[in-house]
C-alpha positions in Angstrom: 0.0 0.0 0.0 1.7 3.1 -1.3 0.2 6.5 -0.3 -3.0 4.7 0.6 -3.5 3.2 -2.9 -4.0 -0.5 -2.7 -4.5 -1.3 -6.4 -1.2 -1.4 -8.5 -3.1 -0.4 -11.6 -4.4 2.8 -10.0 -0.8 3.6 -8.8 0.5 2.9 -12.3 -2.1 5.3 -13.7 -1.0 8.1 -11.4 2.7 7.4 -12.1 2.0 7.2 -15.9 0.2 10.5 -15.8 3.1 12.2 -14.0 5.6 10.8 -16.4 3.6 11.9 -19.5 3.3 15.4 -18.0 7.0 15.6 -17.5 7.6 14.3 -21.0 5.3 17.1 -22.3 7.1 19.8 -20.3 10.5 18.6 -21.6 9.2 18.5 -25.2 7.8 22.0 -24.8 11.1 23.3 -23.5 13.1 21.7 -26.3 10.8 23.0 -29.0 9.9 26.3 -27.5 10.8 28.7 -30.4 11.0 26.2 -33.3 8.9 26.8 -36.4 9.1 30.6 -36.5 12.0 30.6 -39.0 9.9 30.5 -42.1 6.8 32.3 -40.8 7.3 35.3 -43.1 7.4 33.0 -46.1 4.3 31.2 -45.0 2.4 34.5 -44.6 3.4 35.6 -48.1 2.3 32.3 -49.5 -1.0 32.5 -47.7 -1.6 36.0 -49.1 -0.8 34.9 -52.6 -3.2 31.9 -52.2 -5.9 34.1 -50.9 -5.6 36.5 -53.9 -5.7 33.5 -56.3 -8.8 32.2 -54.5 -10.6 35.5 -54.8 -9.7 35.7 -58.6 -11.2 32.2 -59.1 -14.4 33.2 -57.2 -14.8 36.3 -59.4 -14.3 34.3 -62.6 -16.5 31.3 -61.8 -19.3 32.9 -59.7 -19.2 36.5 -60.7 -18.6 37.6 -57.1 -17.0 41.0 -56.8 -14.9 41.6 -53.7 -15.8 44.9 -52.0 -12.3 45.3 -50.6 -10.4 45.2 -53.9 
């Protein structure tokens, strides 16, 4: 009986939860600022994609964008 827990499966569940939480914290610390290197390129690509989508809507559906 550890900490008043008699069933080893319940104790395993608690220990597993704590280990998974620690793993998530370590992963978060290691990957804290990754992925921001190409953010500017992704934004430019998204703007280009959005413009192309609007052009396709105008051509196919005859929708006119009030912004542009």
